[in-house]
NUKOL-517668 format. One line per field, with one value per residue: x, y, z of N, C-alpha, C in turn; residue number from 1. Coordinates in steps of 0.02 Angstrom, whole numbers, padded with zeros to 5 digits. Atoms other than C-alpha are relative to their C-alpha. Example, Ala and Ser with C-alpha at 12.3 -4.5 7.8 and 13.67 -1.06 7.14 Angstrom:
// NUKOL-517668
npx <- c(00045,-00042)
npy <- c(-00059,-00059)
npz <- c(00000,-00003)
capx <- c(00615,00684)
capy <- c(-00225,-00053)
capz <- c(00390,00357)
cpx <- c(00045,-00039)
cpy <- c(00060,00055)
cpz <- c(00000,00037)
k <- c(1,2)
END
This chain:
// NUKOL-517668
npx <- c(00043,-00039,00038,-00026,-00002,-00063,-00015,00031,00072,00014,00012,-00024,00050,-00034,-00058,00017,-00058,-00066,-00049,-00070,-00013,00051,00063,00059,00053,00067,00014,00059,00002,00072,00035,-00038,-00046,-00060,-00058,-00055,-00066,-00046,-00068,-00048,-00052,-00066,-00010,-00001,-00063,-00056,-00001,-00002,00063,00038,00014,00054,00063,00020,00026,00063,00052,00011,00037,00066,00044,00026,00036,00071,00029,00037,-00035,-00062,00015,-00007,-00032,00039,-00040,-00059,-00011,-00061,-00022,-00073,-00019,00027,00038,00064,00037,00071,00022,00066,-00003,00023,00013,00020,-00056,-00051,00011,-00045,00032,00057,-00027,-00026,00057,00044,-00039,00004,00058,00039,-00018,00035,-00032,-00065,00014,00020,-00059,-00044,00030,-00014,-00071,-00012,00026,-00049,-00059,00015,00001,-00070,-00036,00022,-00038,-00070,-00023,-00004,00006,-00051,00003,00065,00005,00063,-00006,00011,00068,00048,00071,00035,00061,00047,-00027,-00045,-00071,-00038,-00073,-00033,-00064,-00052,-00063,-00003,-00051,00033,-00040,00035,-00030,00024,00001,-00016,-00072,-00033,-00050,00027,-00005,-00018,00007,00029,-00014,-00058,-00061,-00024,-00039,00014,-00016,-00060,-00034,00046,00026,00053,00061,00022,00048,00065,00019,00069,00036,00054,00048,00030,-00049,00002,00057,-00012,-00053,00025,00053)
npy <- c(-00059,-00060,-00055,-00064,-00047,-00031,00004,-00057,00012,00046,-00032,00038,00014,00022,00044,00069,00034,-00027,00053,-00018,-00044,-00052,00011,00016,-00047,00009,-00059,00005,-00034,00000,00040,00062,00001,00039,00000,-00025,00014,-00055,00024,-00054,00016,-00005,00061,00055,-00002,00011,00072,00036,00038,-00019,00061,00037,-00036,00008,00068,00004,-00033,00038,00061,-00018,-00020,00061,00040,-00016,00052,-00029,00015,-00038,-00072,-00024,-00064,-00037,-00048,-00028,-00072,-00022,-00069,-00002,00030,00066,00042,00014,00058,-00008,00069,00015,-00004,00058,-00036,00045,00009,00052,00065,00001,-00037,00041,00056,-00026,-00024,00055,00055,00059,00005,00062,00040,-00022,-00061,00020,00033,-00050,-00039,00044,00008,-00062,-00001,00052,-00027,-00049,00037,00036,-00051,-00018,00058,00012,-00048,00013,-00051,00025,-00052,00019,-00036,00017,-00004,-00034,-00072,-00015,00021,-00049,00012,-00054,-00022,00055,00054,00044,-00015,-00018,-00002,-00063,00008,-00045,00020,00072,00028,00040,00040,00036,00065,00058,00053,00065,00010,-00018,-00051,-00068,-00029,-00071,-00018,-00067,-00025,-00044,00036,00034,00058,00055,00067,00009,00063,00055,-00005,-00050,00030,00054,-00029,-00002,00065,00020,-00062,-00011,-00049,00025,-00011,-00070,-00007,00040,-00026,-00056,00021)
npz <- c(00000,00004,-00030,00022,-00056,-00018,-00071,-00033,-00006,-00056,-00065,-00057,-00051,-00062,00009,-00019,-00028,00017,00009,00007,00057,00006,-00035,00039,-00016,00029,00040,00043,00065,00016,-00051,-00011,-00056,00015,-00044,00040,-00028,00018,-00008,00008,00049,-00030,-00038,00047,00037,-00045,-00017,00064,00003,00060,00038,-00034,00007,00070,00007,-00037,00040,00062,-00015,-00027,00056,00031,-00051,-00009,-00042,-00057,-00062,00000,00000,00069,00015,00050,00038,-00031,00011,-00032,00003,-00008,-00064,-00015,00046,-00034,00025,-00016,-00011,-00028,-00073,-00039,-00062,-00055,-00047,00010,-00031,-00058,-00056,-00020,-00039,-00063,-00040,-00020,-00028,00044,00044,00001,00059,00060,00025,00028,00065,00048,00017,00039,00067,00037,00016,00051,00064,00024,00022,00062,00053,00015,00026,00070,00040,-00017,-00048,-00068,-00052,-00048,-00063,-00028,-00073,-00018,00009,00071,00017,-00024,00012,00036,-00036,-00002,-00042,00037,-00011,00060,-00008,00016,00035,-00026,00030,00005,00043,00051,00046,00052,-00014,00039,-00051,00030,00010,-00063,00009,00001,00066,-00005,-00070,-00006,-00066,00005,-00014,00060,-00018,00047,-00022,00039,-00012,-00016,-00068,00001,00027,-00044,-00046,00031,00025,-00019,-00013,00048,-00023,-00062,-00054,-00021,-00046,-00059,-00043,-00039,-00048)
capx <- c(00000,00082,00022,00041,00098,00235,00319,00248,00070,00088,00018,00106,-00009,00106,00270,00244,00422,00607,00745,00931,00918,00767,00586,00417,00281,00095,00048,-00105,-00130,-00306,-00411,-00275,-00166,00014,00161,00310,00482,00603,00782,00921,01037,01186,01165,01130,01284,01399,01350,01358,01174,01118,01129,01017,00885,00883,00860,00724,00626,00650,00585,00444,00378,00352,00269,00081,00043,-00090,00037,00181,00175,00154,00268,00163,00295,00469,00507,00662,00733,00911,00910,00804,00735,00551,00463,00274,00207,00042,00004,-00010,-00093,-00135,00037,00190,00174,00323,00230,00076,00180,00265,00102,00009,00151,00130,-00007,-00151,-00126,-00259,-00175,-00005,-00080,-00158,00001,00103,-00019,00001,00190,00188,00079,00205,00352,00267,00237,00421,00486,00382,00486,00651,00665,00720,00668,00815,00751,00599,00561,00410,00477,00458,00278,00135,-00053,-00154,-00318,-00412,-00300,-00201,-00012,00099,00286,00385,00545,00671,00820,00781,00919,00860,00934,00875,00899,00884,00829,00854,01039,01080,01180,01151,01112,01125,01158,01048,01133,01266,01390,01409,01466,01475,01471,01650,01697,01621,01607,01501,01377,01374,01282,01138,01131,00969,00907,00741,00596,00524,00685,00670,00498,00553,00710,00606,00480)
capy <- c(00000,00160,00304,00478,00589,00703,00696,00868,00800,00676,00726,00665,00580,00494,00402,00213,00162,00206,00094,00095,00188,00299,00297,00235,00367,00351,00469,00507,00556,00605,00472,00338,00291,00228,00178,00277,00205,00354,00297,00424,00423,00475,00324,00206,00261,00260,00079,00030,-00024,00053,-00117,-00198,-00063,-00069,-00258,-00242,-00120,-00222,-00380,-00296,-00222,-00401,-00462,-00452,-00574,-00539,-00603,-00485,-00299,-00214,-00077,00053,00178,00243,00429,00526,00695,00752,00680,00522,00378,00347,00180,00204,00041,-00037,00006,-00142,-00059,-00214,-00214,-00325,-00511,-00490,-00361,-00472,-00619,-00516,-00437,-00603,-00715,-00833,-00892,-01014,-01155,-01092,-00920,-01001,-01108,-00957,-00853,-01001,-01024,-00841,-00856,-01018,-00935,-00792,-00913,-01017,-00859,-00811,-00986,-01001,-00853,-00926,-00796,-00843,-00736,-00733,-00632,-00723,-00674,-00606,-00428,-00438,-00498,-00375,-00392,-00297,-00213,-00376,-00482,-00567,-00578,-00495,-00512,-00351,-00319,-00236,-00261,-00443,-00550,-00625,-00762,-00815,-00999,-01152,-01282,-01425,-01397,-01331,-01185,-01002,-00922,-00742,-00694,-00545,-00492,-00365,-00502,-00577,-00747,-00869,-01055,-01088,-01256,-01429,-01391,-01238,-01337,-01478,-01361,-01357,-01545,-01574,-01396,-01355,-01236,-01346,-01329,-01140,-01149,-01285,-01197,-01051,-01155)
capz <- c(00000,-00056,00051,-00022,00121,00182,00351,00394,00374,00518,00687,00844,00972,01098,01120,01123,01164,01158,01092,01058,00892,00923,00973,00915,00909,00882,00740,00634,00453,00402,00491,00495,00643,00628,00735,00672,00710,00712,00685,00709,00559,00663,00779,00635,00539,00691,00728,00543,00544,00378,00291,00422,00411,00221,00229,00359,00250,00092,00174,00270,00107,00047,00208,00191,00329,00461,00589,00546,00585,00416,00350,00259,00206,00239,00253,00297,00336,00371,00549,00544,00443,00484,00465,00459,00532,00575,00757,00877,01024,01127,01209,01215,01247,01366,01472,01473,01535,01669,01728,01737,01794,01645,01530,01540,01414,01294,01284,01255,01116,01033,01041,00977,00832,00782,00788,00687,00554,00542,00532,00398,00296,00309,00278,00119,00058,00121,00259,00434,00582,00702,00849,00914,01094,01189,01176,00986,00989,01004,01022,00894,00941,00907,01019,00881,00900,00771,00750,00758,00663,00777,00660,00627,00555,00392,00288,00118,00151,00041,00168,00045,00006,00181,00116,00150,-00017,00037,00216,00257,00417,00459,00494,00318,00381,00234,00266,00218,00291,00319,00504,00467,00361,00489,00607,00483,00449,00544,00543,00460,00472,00609,00710,00711,00791,00911,00973,01038,01138)
cpx <- c(00044,-00042,00033,-00004,00070,00008,-00036,-00076,-00019,-00008,00020,-00057,00035,00062,-00020,00059,00064,00048,00070,00012,-00052,-00062,-00055,-00056,-00066,-00016,-00065,00012,-00071,-00035,00037,00051,00058,00047,00059,00066,00048,00071,00050,00056,00070,00017,00006,00067,00060,00006,-00001,-00062,-00041,-00021,-00058,-00068,-00026,-00029,-00068,-00057,-00016,-00042,-00069,-00048,-00032,-00046,-00071,-00034,-00038,00035,00069,-00020,00019,00035,-00040,00043,00063,00006,00067,00008,00075,00023,-00021,-00027,-00063,-00033,-00072,-00031,-00073,00005,-00026,-00010,-00022,00055,00045,-00021,00043,-00032,-00060,00022,00023,-00057,-00041,00037,-00002,-00064,-00039,00016,-00034,00028,00067,-00009,-00017,00060,00048,-00027,00012,00073,00016,-00026,00049,00063,-00012,-00002,00071,00038,-00020,00037,00075,00030,-00002,-00002,00047,-00003,-00067,00003,-00062,00002,-00014,-00067,-00048,-00071,-00028,-00064,-00054,00025,00044,00072,00033,00074,00025,00066,00052,00069,00007,00060,-00034,00051,-00047,00032,-00032,00003,00022,00076,00041,00057,-00033,00010,00024,-00012,-00024,00009,00061,00066,00027,00045,-00016,00016,00060,00036,-00050,-00028,-00056,-00065,-00025,-00051,-00071,-00026,-00073,-00043,-00052,-00045,-00030,00047,-00002,-00057,00014,00050,-00024,-00051,00024)
cpy <- c(00062,00059,00065,00049,00028,-00005,00056,-00009,-00046,00039,-00047,-00009,-00017,-00040,-00069,-00036,00033,-00059,00027,00051,00056,-00018,-00021,00046,-00023,00065,-00012,00038,-00006,-00039,-00065,00009,-00046,00001,00022,-00011,00054,-00023,00055,-00021,00000,-00065,-00061,-00004,-00014,-00073,-00043,-00044,00015,-00062,-00039,00034,-00004,-00069,-00008,00030,-00040,-00062,00016,00022,-00060,-00039,00025,-00056,00033,-00012,00034,00074,00030,00068,00034,00044,00018,00073,00018,00075,-00001,-00035,-00073,-00036,-00020,-00060,00007,-00070,-00003,00005,-00064,00024,-00044,-00014,-00057,-00065,-00005,00033,-00039,-00058,00022,00021,-00057,-00060,-00064,00002,-00064,-00036,00024,00064,-00016,-00033,00052,00043,-00041,-00009,00062,00002,-00051,00023,00050,-00035,-00037,00049,00018,-00058,-00016,00047,-00005,00055,-00031,00059,-00019,00037,-00011,-00001,00040,00075,00021,-00025,00049,-00024,00057,00017,-00054,-00059,-00050,00022,00012,00004,00070,-00013,00048,-00022,-00076,-00021,-00047,-00038,-00022,-00068,-00053,-00060,-00067,-00011,00019,00048,00068,00029,00072,00021,00072,00025,00044,-00038,-00042,-00059,-00057,-00067,-00023,-00066,-00054,00005,00051,-00032,-00056,00024,-00004,-00068,-00019,00061,00012,00055,-00020,00012,00072,00011,-00036,00033,00057,-00020,-00054)
cpz <- c(00000,00022,-00023,00059,00008,00076,00039,00010,00058,00064,00056,00050,00066,-00018,00026,00032,-00024,-00004,-00009,-00055,-00007,00038,-00048,00024,-00032,-00037,-00039,-00065,-00025,00055,00016,00056,-00017,00060,-00043,00037,-00026,00016,-00016,-00047,00030,00039,-00046,-00036,00045,00020,-00063,-00009,-00062,-00040,00031,-00010,-00072,-00013,00034,-00041,-00062,00013,00026,-00055,-00033,00047,00009,00037,00057,00067,00003,-00005,-00068,-00004,-00055,-00045,00038,-00021,00030,-00004,00013,00064,00008,-00062,00039,-00034,00024,00002,00022,00076,00032,00071,00058,00050,-00018,00033,00063,00060,00026,00044,00069,00047,00029,00028,-00041,-00041,00014,-00066,-00063,-00029,-00032,-00068,-00053,-00023,-00044,-00071,-00043,-00023,-00055,-00068,-00030,-00026,-00065,-00060,-00021,-00032,-00072,-00048,00013,00043,00070,00048,00056,00066,00034,00076,00016,-00009,-00072,-00025,00032,-00013,-00041,00037,00003,00041,-00036,00012,-00067,00017,-00019,-00036,00027,-00025,00000,-00043,-00049,-00040,-00056,00002,-00042,00047,-00029,-00005,00061,-00010,00001,-00069,00003,00072,00006,00071,-00005,00005,-00058,00015,-00048,00032,-00041,00013,00016,00071,00005,-00024,00045,00050,-00027,-00023,00014,00015,-00054,00027,00068,00059,00024,00048,00065,00047,00044,00053,00046)
k <- c(1,2,3,4,5,6,7,8,9,10,11,12,13,14,15,16,17,18,19,20,21,22,23,24,25,26,27,28,29,30,31,32,33,34,35,36,37,38,39,40,41,42,43,44,45,46,47,48,49,50,51,52,53,54,55,56,57,58,59,60,61,62,63,64,65,66,67,68,69,70,71,72,73,74,75,76,77,78,79,80,81,82,83,84,85,86,87,88,89,90,91,92,93,94,95,96,97,98,99,100,101,102,103,104,105,106,107,108,109,110,111,112,113,114,115,116,117,118,119,120,121,122,123,124,125,126,127,128,129,130,131,132,133,134,135,136,137,138,139,140,141,142,143,144,145,146,147,148,149,150,151,152,153,154,155,156,157,158,159,160,161,162,163,164,165,166,167,168,169,170,171,172,173,174,175,176,177,178,179,180,181,182,183,184,185,186,187,188,189,190,191,192,193,194,195,196,197)
END
């Protein structure tokens, strides 16, 4: 969805959170509400994170899953890069867990099902999500869980041949020896879901 707007047309509502590279603000444009991730260019460049952010945006533009927080548009000015995202105003799964001291089984099953749907969507496109944790899962306003993308590490991965085709992380670590590929011998999409639960 290409939204025609300028940065000056967005109206600030509130700050939703603050992270290492900037903040996330709740903003409005006309009658629409967005979460706007504001990333300071100076911090991004000093930590050599430009590559990661470009990859994040490129992949998020392709992700039209109801279980992944959608990127609507990117904007920028001289100080910041802005990611205009779908707002997930139901709160963090992590905060929910901490506040309630855990989850009843039916809630855990529902959250797991949302995560598995998101992972299946990504895996069908040979993308691996490498930062799965409760802090990166948000409830939307209907109670569904959506995966966030706080500088996810992505790999385009060919599960059949067990070789990384194109490492989409800042660390460009090619599989260069038999011991490297041995790590992936029994690794599959199912293993990624299993290792987090």
